[in-house]
C-alpha positions as CSV (number, residue, x, y, z in Angstrom):
1,X,-17.9,23.1,-0.9
2,X,-16.8,26.0,1.4
3,X,-18.1,25.3,5.0
4,X,-16.7,27.8,7.4
5,X,-17.6,25.7,10.6
6,X,-15.8,22.7,9.1
7,X,-12.7,24.8,8.3
8,X,-12.6,25.9,11.9
9,X,-12.9,22.3,13.2
10,X,-10.1,21.2,10.9
11,X,-7.8,24.0,12.2
12,X,-8.6,23.3,15.8
13,X,-7.9,19.6,15.2
14,X,-4.7,20.3,13.4
15,X,-3.5,22.5,16.4
16,X,-4.4,19.7,18.9
17,X,-2.6,17.2,16.7
18,X,0.5,19.4,16.7
19,X,0.4,19.7,20.5
20,X,-0.3,16.1,21.4
21,X,-1.4,13.6,18.7
22,X,-2.8,11.2,21.3
23,X,-5.1,13.5,23.1
24,X,-8.3,11.5,23.8
25,X,-10.4,14.1,22.1
26,X,-8.7,13.3,18.8
27,X,-9.5,9.5,19.0
28,X,-6.1,8.8,17.4
29,X,-5.7,5.3,16.1
30,X,-3.4,3.2,13.9
31,X,-4.8,2.1,10.6
32,X,-4.7,-1.4,9.2
33,X,-4.6,-3.1,5.8
34,X,-3.2,-1.0,2.9
35,X,-2.9,2.0,5.2
36,X,-1.1,0.1,8.0
37,X,1.8,2.7,8.2
38,X,-0.6,5.5,8.9
39,X,-2.7,6.9,11.7
40,X,-6.0,8.7,11.8
41,X,-7.8,11.1,14.1
42,X,-11.2,12.6,14.2
43,X,-12.3,16.0,13.0
44,X,-16.0,15.3,13.1
45,X,-18.2,12.2,13.2
46,X,-17.8,11.6,9.5
47,X,-14.4,13.2,8.9
48,X,-10.9,12.0,9.7
49,X,-7.4,13.2,9.1
50,X,-5.0,10.5,8.1
51,X,-1.3,11.1,8.8
52,X,2.1,9.4,9.2
53,X,4.7,10.1,11.8
54,X,8.0,11.1,10.3
55,X,11.4,11.3,11.9
56,X,12.9,14.8,12.2
57,X,16.4,14.5,10.6
58,X,17.8,17.2,12.8
59,X,16.8,15.7,16.2
60,X,16.1,12.0,15.1
61,X,12.8,12.3,17.0
62,X,9.4,11.4,15.7
């Protein structure tokens, strides 16, 4: 389903995530269980983005 409002929310969330993944608005949290190596942040009440921090090979930063 193509929902323009949702697309815009995802873009805004991705931009916030890129700037600071721990902004309180994102509600970033570590996952548990089979997804324990991952993190999640909120896009909307019923929508999350699941991601993993990776080390930059050039700078050795995460």
